[in-house]
Each structure stands twice: as C-alpha cells, then as structure tokens.
C-alpha positions in Angstrom: -12.3 -3.3 10.2 -9.2 -5.5 10.3 -6.3 -4.4 8.1 -4.2 -7.4 7.2 -0.6 -6.8 5.9 0.8 -9.7 3.9 4.4 -9.9 2.6 4.7 -11.0 -1.0 7.7 -13.0 -2.4 7.7 -11.0 -5.7 5.5 -8.2 -6.9 2.6 -9.9 -8.8 1.6 -8.9 -12.3 -1.8 -7.6 -13.0 -2.7 -6.3 -9.5 -6.2 -5.2 -10.5 -8.2 -2.6 -8.6 -6.6 -1.1 -5.5 -4.1 1.5 -4.5 -0.4 1.1 -5.3 2.1 2.5 -2.8 5.4 3.7 -4.3 8.7 4.6 -2.6 10.3 7.4 -4.6 13.8 6.5 -3.3 13.6 3.3 -5.3 14.6 3.0 -9.0 12.0 3.7 -11.7 10.2 0.5 -12.5 11.0 -0.9 -9.0 9.2 1.6 -6.8 6.1 -0.4 -5.9 6.4 -1.4 -2.2 2.8 -2.1 -1.3 -0.7 -2.6 -2.7 -4.1 -2.1 -1.0 -6.2 -4.9 -2.6 -9.6 -3.8 -4.0 -11.5 -0.6 -3.3 -14.7 -2.0 -1.8 -13.7 -0.8 1.6 -14.4 2.8 0.4 -18.1 2.0 -0.2 -18.9 -0.8 2.3 -17.9 -1.5 5.8 -15.7 -4.4 4.9 -14.6 -6.7 7.7 -11.1 -7.0 6.3 -8.8 -5.1 4.0 -5.7 -6.8 2.7 -2.5 -4.9 2.0 0.4 -6.6 0.3 4.0 -5.4 0.8 7.6 -6.1 -0.1 10.1 -7.6 2.2 12.3 -4.8 3.8 15.6 -4.2 2.0 18.5 -1.7 2.0 16.4 1.0 0.3 12.9 0.5 1.9 13.8 -0.6 5.4 11.6 -2.2 8.1 11.3 1.3 9.7 10.2 2.7 6.4 7.5 0.0 6.0 6.4 0.6 9.5 5.9 4.3 8.6 4.0 3.4 5.5 1.8 1.0 7.4 0.9 3.7 9.9 0.0 6.2 7.2 -1.9 3.7 5.0 -3.9 2.2 8.0 -5.0 5.8 9.0 -6.2 6.5 5.4 -8.1 3.2 5.1 -9.8 3.8 8.4 -11.1 7.1 7.0 -12.7 5.1 4.2 -11.5 7.4 1.4 -9.4 6.7 -1.7 -6.0 8.4 -1.1 -3.3 9.7 -3.4 -0.3 10.9 -1.4 1.1 9.8 1.9 4.3 11.9 2.2 7.0 13.4 0.0 8.7 10.1 -0.2 5.7 7.7 -0.4 3.1 8.1 -3.1 -0.2 6.4 -3.5 -1.7 5.7 -6.9 -5.3 4.5 -7.1 -5.7 1.8 -9.8 -9.4 1.4 -10.7 
C-alpha cells in the first residue's frame, strides 16, 4: 500500500469520512493539521491512501509533521482505525 501525503493550501470544509489529526499545541478551532482521507483501507487492501496535511509553520514545524507522518504511516499499515498518536497529536475518526 502506498501512502501519499499531500499538502493543502487551506483546510477544506466538509472533509467527509476519514481520520482527523489534531495538534494540541495549536489554538482551538485551528488544531487540525492532517486528514487521512476515507476509511476503506481498514477493510480492503487499498493500493493507495491519501493523507492531506498543512504546510509547516511556527507551531507545527516540519519536524513535528515528520513525526506525525511516521506515527500515522505505522497505524495505516496496521489497517486499523486509530484514535491517539501521542500526548500532543490526537486522532479523531470521522465516519
């Protein structure tokens, strides 16, 4: 399975089914930093999973996003819906 990370220009509205990844160091209402698109990969051996993410900034740095990528990729490869990544980064399934 290929996991493709795509940077978005702005957080889209109405993300649909998937898993939201939040950075608890960010302000309320602005904590969404990534989104695992769809949940089909948990049931089927999908050839590709797309994860959208923000551009690094002063709060969520490139190093932070690299950590999130490592954690999320490992969870996706297990094929299970996940909830928490670490004390700082939280996952919220959206079905």
